[in-house]
C-alpha positions as CSV (number, residue, x, y, z in Angstrom):
1,M,-162.3,-13.1,108.5
2,S,-158.5,-12.4,108.5
3,E,-156.5,-12.3,105.3
4,P,-154.9,-15.6,104.4
5,R,-151.3,-16.0,105.6
6,R,-148.4,-16.2,103.2
7,G,-148.4,-19.3,100.9
8,T,-146.1,-22.2,101.2
9,P,-142.8,-22.3,99.2
10,D,-142.5,-24.5,96.2
11,F,-141.2,-27.7,97.8
12,L,-140.1,-29.3,94.6
13,L,-137.9,-26.4,93.8
14,L,-136.5,-26.5,97.3
15,L,-135.9,-30.3,97.1
16,L,-134.1,-30.0,93.7
17,A,-131.9,-27.2,95.1
18,F,-130.9,-29.4,98.1
19,L,-130.2,-32.3,95.8
20,L,-127.9,-30.2,93.6
21,V,-126.0,-28.8,96.5
22,G,-125.6,-32.2,98.1
23,F,-124.4,-33.7,94.9
24,G,-122.0,-30.7,94.4
25,L,-120.5,-31.3,97.8
26,V,-120.0,-35.0,97.0
27,M,-118.3,-34.2,93.7
28,V,-116.1,-31.4,95.2
29,F,-114.8,-34.0,97.6
30,S,-114.2,-36.6,94.9
31,A,-112.5,-34.1,92.5
32,S,-110.3,-32.4,95.1
33,S,-109.4,-35.0,97.7
34,V,-106.3,-36.3,95.9
35,T,-104.9,-32.9,95.2
36,A,-105.6,-31.7,98.8
37,L,-104.1,-34.9,100.4
38,A,-100.9,-34.6,98.4
39,S,-100.2,-30.9,99.1
40,E,-98.9,-29.3,102.3
41,K,-100.5,-26.1,101.0
42,F,-103.8,-27.7,101.9
43,D,-102.6,-29.3,105.1
44,N,-102.5,-32.8,103.5
45,D,-106.2,-32.9,104.3
46,A,-108.4,-34.7,101.8
47,F,-111.4,-32.9,103.1
48,Y,-109.9,-29.4,102.8
49,F,-112.0,-28.1,99.9
50,V,-115.2,-29.9,100.8
51,K,-115.1,-28.6,104.4
52,R,-114.8,-25.0,103.1
53,Q,-117.5,-25.5,100.6
54,A,-119.8,-27.0,103.3
55,I,-119.3,-23.9,105.4
56,F,-120.6,-21.7,102.5
57,A,-123.4,-24.2,101.9
58,V,-124.5,-23.8,105.5
59,I,-124.3,-20.0,105.4
60,G,-126.1,-20.0,102.0
61,T,-128.8,-22.2,103.3
62,V,-129.4,-19.9,106.3
63,G,-129.5,-17.0,103.8
64,M,-131.9,-18.9,101.6
65,F,-134.4,-19.7,104.4
66,F,-134.1,-16.1,105.7
67,L,-134.9,-14.6,102.2
68,M,-137.6,-17.2,101.6
69,N,-139.5,-15.8,104.6
70,I,-139.3,-12.2,103.4
71,P,-141.8,-11.1,100.7
72,A,-139.9,-10.3,97.6
73,G,-141.5,-6.8,97.4
74,K,-140.0,-5.8,100.7
75,L,-136.5,-6.1,99.2
76,K,-137.1,-3.1,96.8
77,P,-136.0,-0.4,99.2
78,L,-132.7,-2.2,99.7
79,L,-131.9,-2.6,96.0
80,R,-130.8,0.9,95.2
81,P,-128.2,1.2,98.1
82,A,-127.1,-2.4,97.3
83,F,-126.6,-1.4,93.7
84,I,-124.5,1.6,94.7
85,L,-122.4,-0.7,97.0
86,I,-121.9,-3.1,94.1
87,L,-120.7,-0.4,91.8
88,G,-118.2,0.7,94.5
89,L,-116.8,-2.8,95.0
90,L,-116.5,-3.3,91.2
91,A,-114.7,0.0,90.8
92,V,-112.2,-0.8,93.5
93,V,-111.4,-4.5,92.9
94,P,-109.3,-4.0,89.7
95,F,-106.8,-1.9,91.8
96,V,-106.7,-3.6,95.2
97,G,-108.0,-7.1,94.5
98,L,-106.0,-10.3,94.3
99,E,-105.2,-11.5,90.8
100,V,-106.3,-15.1,90.1
101,N,-105.9,-16.8,86.7
102,G,-105.2,-13.5,84.9
103,A,-108.1,-11.6,86.5
104,R,-108.0,-9.2,89.4
105,S,-111.5,-9.9,90.7
106,W,-111.1,-11.2,94.3
107,F,-111.1,-9.6,97.7
108,Y,-109.4,-11.7,100.3
109,F,-110.0,-11.6,104.1
110,G,-107.4,-14.0,105.5
111,S,-108.0,-17.2,103.6
112,I,-111.6,-16.4,102.7
113,G,-112.1,-14.9,99.2
114,M,-115.0,-12.8,97.9
115,Q,-115.8,-12.2,94.3
116,P,-117.8,-9.0,93.8
117,S,-118.9,-9.9,90.3
118,E,-120.9,-12.9,91.7
119,F,-122.9,-10.5,93.8
120,A,-123.1,-7.9,91.0
121,K,-124.9,-10.3,88.6
122,A,-127.7,-11.1,91.0
123,G,-127.9,-7.5,92.3
124,V,-128.2,-6.0,88.9
125,I,-130.9,-8.4,87.8
126,L,-133.0,-7.5,90.9
127,Y,-132.4,-3.8,90.5
128,L,-133.3,-4.0,86.8
129,S,-136.5,-5.9,87.6
130,M,-137.5,-3.2,90.1
131,L,-136.7,-0.5,87.6
132,I,-138.7,-2.1,84.7
133,T,-141.6,-2.8,87.1
134,K,-141.6,0.9,88.1
135,K,-141.6,2.1,84.5
136,G,-144.5,-0.1,83.6
137,E,-145.7,0.7,80.0
138,K,-142.9,3.3,79.6
139,I,-140.4,0.4,79.1
140,R,-141.7,0.3,75.5
141,D,-140.4,3.8,75.0
142,F,-136.9,3.9,73.5
143,K,-135.4,6.9,75.3
144,S,-137.1,6.7,78.7
145,G,-137.6,2.9,78.8
146,L,-134.9,0.9,77.0
147,V,-131.9,3.3,77.1
148,P,-131.7,3.7,80.9
149,T,-131.7,-0.1,81.4
150,V,-129.1,-0.6,78.8
151,V,-126.9,2.1,80.3
152,I,-127.1,0.5,83.7
153,V,-126.1,-2.9,82.4
154,G,-123.4,-1.4,80.3
155,I,-121.8,0.4,83.2
156,V,-121.7,-2.8,85.4
157,A,-120.5,-4.9,82.4
158,G,-117.7,-2.3,81.7
159,L,-116.6,-2.4,85.4
160,I,-116.5,-6.2,85.3
161,M,-114.5,-6.2,82.1
162,L,-111.8,-4.0,83.8
163,Q,-110.9,-7.0,85.9
164,P,-111.1,-8.5,83.2
165,D,-113.8,-11.2,83.5
166,F,-115.4,-11.9,80.1
167,G,-117.4,-14.9,81.4
168,S,-119.2,-13.0,84.1
169,T,-119.8,-10.1,81.7
170,M,-121.4,-12.4,79.1
171,I,-123.6,-14.0,81.7
172,L,-124.8,-10.6,83.1
173,V,-125.6,-9.2,79.6
174,L,-127.5,-12.3,78.5
175,A,-129.5,-12.5,81.7
176,A,-130.2,-8.8,81.6
177,L,-131.4,-9.0,78.0
178,L,-133.8,-11.8,79.1
179,V,-135.3,-9.6,81.8
180,I,-135.6,-6.6,79.5
181,V,-137.4,-8.7,76.8
182,V,-139.7,-10.4,79.4
183,G,-140.3,-7.0,81.0
184,G,-142.1,-5.8,77.8
185,A,-139.5,-3.8,75.9
186,N,-140.3,-3.1,72.3
187,L,-138.7,-5.9,70.3
188,K,-138.2,-3.5,67.4
189,H,-136.2,-1.2,69.6
190,I,-134.1,-4.2,70.8
191,A,-133.5,-5.3,67.2
192,M,-132.4,-1.8,66.3
193,S,-130.0,-1.8,69.2
194,V,-128.4,-5.1,68.2
195,G,-125.8,-3.4,66.0
196,S,-124.7,-1.1,68.9
197,I,-124.6,-4.0,71.3
198,V,-122.6,-6.2,68.9
199,A,-120.1,-3.3,68.4
200,I,-119.8,-2.8,72.2
201,A,-119.4,-6.5,72.7
202,A,-116.7,-6.5,70.1
203,L,-114.8,-3.7,71.9
204,L,-115.2,-5.5,75.2
205,L,-113.9,-8.7,73.6
206,T,-111.0,-6.9,72.1
207,A,-110.2,-5.3,75.5
208,Y,-110.4,-8.8,77.0
209,V,-108.1,-10.3,74.5
210,L,-105.6,-7.4,74.5
211,S,-105.7,-6.9,78.3
212,A,-102.3,-6.2,79.8
213,N,-99.9,-9.1,80.4
214,S,-102.4,-11.6,79.2
215,L,-102.6,-11.4,75.4
216,G,-101.1,-14.8,74.9
217,Y,-103.4,-16.3,77.5
218,R,-106.5,-15.0,75.8
219,M,-105.5,-16.0,72.3
220,D,-104.6,-19.4,73.6
221,R,-108.2,-20.0,74.7
222,I,-109.5,-19.0,71.3
223,S,-107.0,-21.1,69.3
224,C,-107.6,-24.1,71.6
225,Y,-111.3,-23.8,71.0
226,L,-110.7,-23.8,67.2
227,D,-108.3,-26.8,67.4
228,P,-107.7,-28.3,70.9
229,W,-105.3,-30.9,69.4
230,S,-103.0,-28.2,68.0
231,D,-100.9,-28.2,71.2
232,P,-102.2,-30.8,73.6
233,Q,-99.2,-30.8,75.9
234,D,-99.1,-27.0,76.5
235,R,-101.6,-24.3,75.5
236,C,-104.5,-26.7,75.0
237,Y,-103.6,-29.1,77.8
238,Q,-106.6,-28.3,80.0
239,I,-109.3,-28.8,77.5
240,V,-107.7,-31.9,76.1
241,Q,-107.5,-33.5,79.5
242,S,-111.2,-32.6,80.0
243,L,-112.1,-34.4,76.8
244,Y,-110.0,-37.4,77.9
245,A,-112.1,-37.5,81.1
246,F,-115.3,-37.7,79.2
247,G,-113.9,-40.3,76.9
248,H,-112.7,-42.4,79.9
249,G,-116.1,-42.3,81.5
250,E,-117.8,-43.8,78.4
251,L,-121.4,-44.9,79.1
252,T,-121.4,-46.1,82.7
253,G,-118.4,-44.3,84.1
254,A,-115.2,-45.4,85.9
255,G,-117.0,-45.4,89.3
256,F,-117.3,-42.8,92.0
257,G,-113.8,-41.7,93.2
258,Q,-112.1,-43.6,90.4
259,S,-111.2,-40.6,88.2
260,I,-107.8,-40.7,86.7
261,Q,-107.8,-37.1,85.4
262,K,-108.2,-35.6,88.9
263,M,-104.8,-37.1,89.8
264,H,-102.9,-34.0,88.9
265,Y,-103.7,-34.3,85.2
266,L,-106.7,-31.9,84.9
267,P,-106.2,-28.5,86.5
268,E,-109.1,-26.9,88.4
269,A,-110.8,-30.3,88.5
270,H,-112.9,-29.3,91.5
271,N,-113.7,-25.9,90.1
272,D,-114.4,-24.9,86.5
273,F,-113.9,-28.5,85.2
274,I,-115.9,-30.5,87.7
275,L,-118.3,-31.5,85.0
276,A,-115.5,-33.5,83.4
277,I,-115.0,-35.4,86.6
278,I,-118.7,-36.1,86.8
279,G,-118.6,-37.4,83.2
280,E,-115.5,-39.6,83.9
281,E,-116.8,-41.1,87.2
282,L,-120.5,-41.4,86.4
283,G,-120.4,-41.8,82.6
284,F,-122.9,-40.7,80.0
285,F,-125.9,-42.1,81.9
286,G,-124.9,-40.6,85.2
287,T,-124.2,-37.2,83.6
288,L,-127.5,-37.3,81.8
289,L,-129.3,-38.0,85.1
290,F,-127.5,-35.0,86.6
291,L,-128.4,-32.8,83.7
292,L,-132.1,-33.9,83.9
293,C,-132.1,-32.8,87.6
294,Y,-130.6,-29.5,86.6
295,L,-133.1,-29.0,83.8
296,A,-135.9,-29.9,86.2
297,F,-134.7,-27.2,88.6
298,L,-134.6,-24.6,85.8
299,W,-138.0,-25.6,84.5
300,R,-139.6,-25.4,87.9
301,G,-137.9,-22.0,88.5
302,F,-139.4,-20.6,85.3
303,I,-142.8,-22.0,86.3
304,V,-142.6,-20.3,89.6
305,A,-141.6,-17.0,88.0
306,L,-144.3,-17.0,85.4
307,R,-147.0,-17.9,87.9
308,C,-146.2,-15.0,90.2
309,P,-148.9,-12.4,90.2
310,D,-146.5,-9.6,91.1
311,P,-144.7,-8.1,88.1
312,F,-141.5,-7.5,90.1
313,G,-141.5,-11.1,91.4
314,S,-142.1,-12.5,88.0
315,L,-139.2,-10.5,86.4
316,A,-136.9,-11.1,89.3
317,G,-137.6,-14.9,89.2
318,T,-137.1,-15.0,85.5
319,G,-133.8,-13.2,85.8
320,I,-132.5,-15.4,88.7
321,V,-133.3,-18.6,86.8
322,G,-131.8,-17.1,83.7
323,L,-128.6,-16.3,85.5
324,I,-128.2,-19.8,86.8
325,G,-129.1,-21.5,83.5
326,I,-126.9,-19.2,81.3
327,Q,-123.9,-19.7,83.6
328,A,-124.4,-23.4,83.7
329,L,-124.7,-23.5,79.9
330,I,-121.5,-21.4,79.4
331,N,-119.6,-23.6,81.9
332,M,-120.7,-26.9,80.2
333,G,-120.0,-25.5,76.8
334,G,-116.4,-24.6,77.8
335,V,-115.7,-27.9,79.5
336,T,-116.9,-29.9,76.5
337,G,-115.1,-27.6,74.0
338,A,-118.4,-26.4,72.4
339,I,-117.4,-22.8,73.2
340,P,-114.1,-21.1,74.3
341,M,-113.3,-21.5,78.0
342,T,-114.3,-18.4,80.0
343,G,-113.5,-19.6,83.5
344,V,-117.0,-19.6,85.1
345,T,-118.2,-22.1,87.8
346,L,-121.0,-24.6,87.4
347,P,-123.7,-23.2,89.8
348,F,-124.5,-25.5,92.9
349,I,-121.7,-27.9,91.9
350,S,-118.3,-26.2,91.4
351,Y,-116.0,-25.3,94.4
352,G,-116.5,-21.6,95.1
353,G,-117.9,-19.9,98.2
354,S,-119.1,-16.7,96.6
355,S,-120.9,-18.5,93.8
356,L,-122.6,-21.0,96.1
357,L,-123.6,-18.3,98.6
358,V,-125.1,-16.1,95.9
359,T,-126.9,-19.0,94.2
360,L,-128.5,-20.2,97.4
361,C,-129.6,-16.7,98.4
362,S,-131.1,-16.2,94.9
363,V,-133.0,-19.5,95.3
364,G,-134.3,-18.1,98.6
365,I,-135.8,-15.1,96.7
366,L,-137.2,-17.5,94.2
367,L,-138.9,-19.5,96.9
368,S,-140.3,-16.3,98.4
369,I,-141.8,-15.5,95.0
370,S,-143.3,-19.0,94.9
371,R,-145.1,-18.3,98.2
372,E,-146.8,-15.3,96.6
373,H,-148.4,-17.5,94.0
374,T,-149.7,-20.1,96.6
375,R,-150.9,-17.2,98.8
376,V,-153.1,-15.9,96.0
377,E,-154.3,-19.4,95.2
378,R,-155.2,-19.9,98.9
379,A,-157.0,-16.5,98.9
380,E,-159.0,-17.4,95.8
381,R,-160.0,-20.8,97.3
382,T,-161.0,-19.1,100.5
383,D,-163.1,-16.6,98.6
384,K,-164.8,-19.3,96.6
385,D,-165.6,-21.2,99.9
386,R,-167.1,-18.1,101.4
387,R,-169.3,-17.5,98.3
388,R,-170.4,-21.2,98.3
389,T,-171.2,-21.2,102.0
390,G,-173.2,-18.0,101.6
391,Y,-175.1,-19.4,98.6
392,H,-176.0,-22.6,100.6
393,R,-177.2,-20.5,103.5
394,Q,-179.4,-18.4,101.3
395,A,-180.9,-21.5,99.7
């Protein structure tokens, strides 16, 4: 008999991804419509931002279905050239990229922007997963196992810091550390390296804070984290307005479309601070329901990764879910004042074409990984049926 076909994708994971994307489009429209309608820069079109986000959602969905139908293992030959391309883009963007919010991290093609660091985070995680899988038990060796992986992450993190983009750097390092630990690296070696990592992180943070032409901007974020009410009308205006939004939402929310803060009070309402608008319009209970959906997606993603029989697929899946979860946690922490603001988007939800495109394509790889598990399950059931049938015939 022929070998069983590829398994089916995890439909719960797919459903949750679509729910999050759909909810994100709705909230991007709600958070941006007033600003877009009132500005000639955006053609006085209330749908300006949501239409652009929808285009990337469609492209990302196509990419997701395409990658979902390619076995994850077949991506391995493409990862090395993709990694080299990523290094090239990261090396060039600080010199020729467009500066936005104090960071030169964007390439623009007409009115369409592309952020290489978004592609770098996913690309490095996949490349690292392949490298660790190839090393096998050697990953437990310090010199030939751990050091090469740390060097790779360090090079990419350093290039991202040149922009400077501390938020993306932190997300990359934490997700890479998760993959390295799950990949079987010696925990003693990792613990011994903590001092060096902390020292490097301190240097990167210092470079971030002291970056040219932005010292005051960086220090403002730290001081506003420590005391957001120290200067609510100037330096800490954004975080204070975000907190006002959550306060106005109370338990049940002001109602969809009824946010006050999005009416030119809260900057970046449709981008980094979209969670504040969710909290204001849907309240505590609505935000809690949204967070439960988000947690369900992350939980299901980890289940898919851990069930995968292929080591590469398991590591890659863990890294992808880690990237999404860590970035979401950093965004939520910044918006609520739990940590200093770092200017990262909320995956699936915030306005941002590069982020949404990469997230959906990453979900496509995760769905491909889920198909490997169901393929193996189907093969095992088929084998049991064959043995049972043969036993009955003999009897």
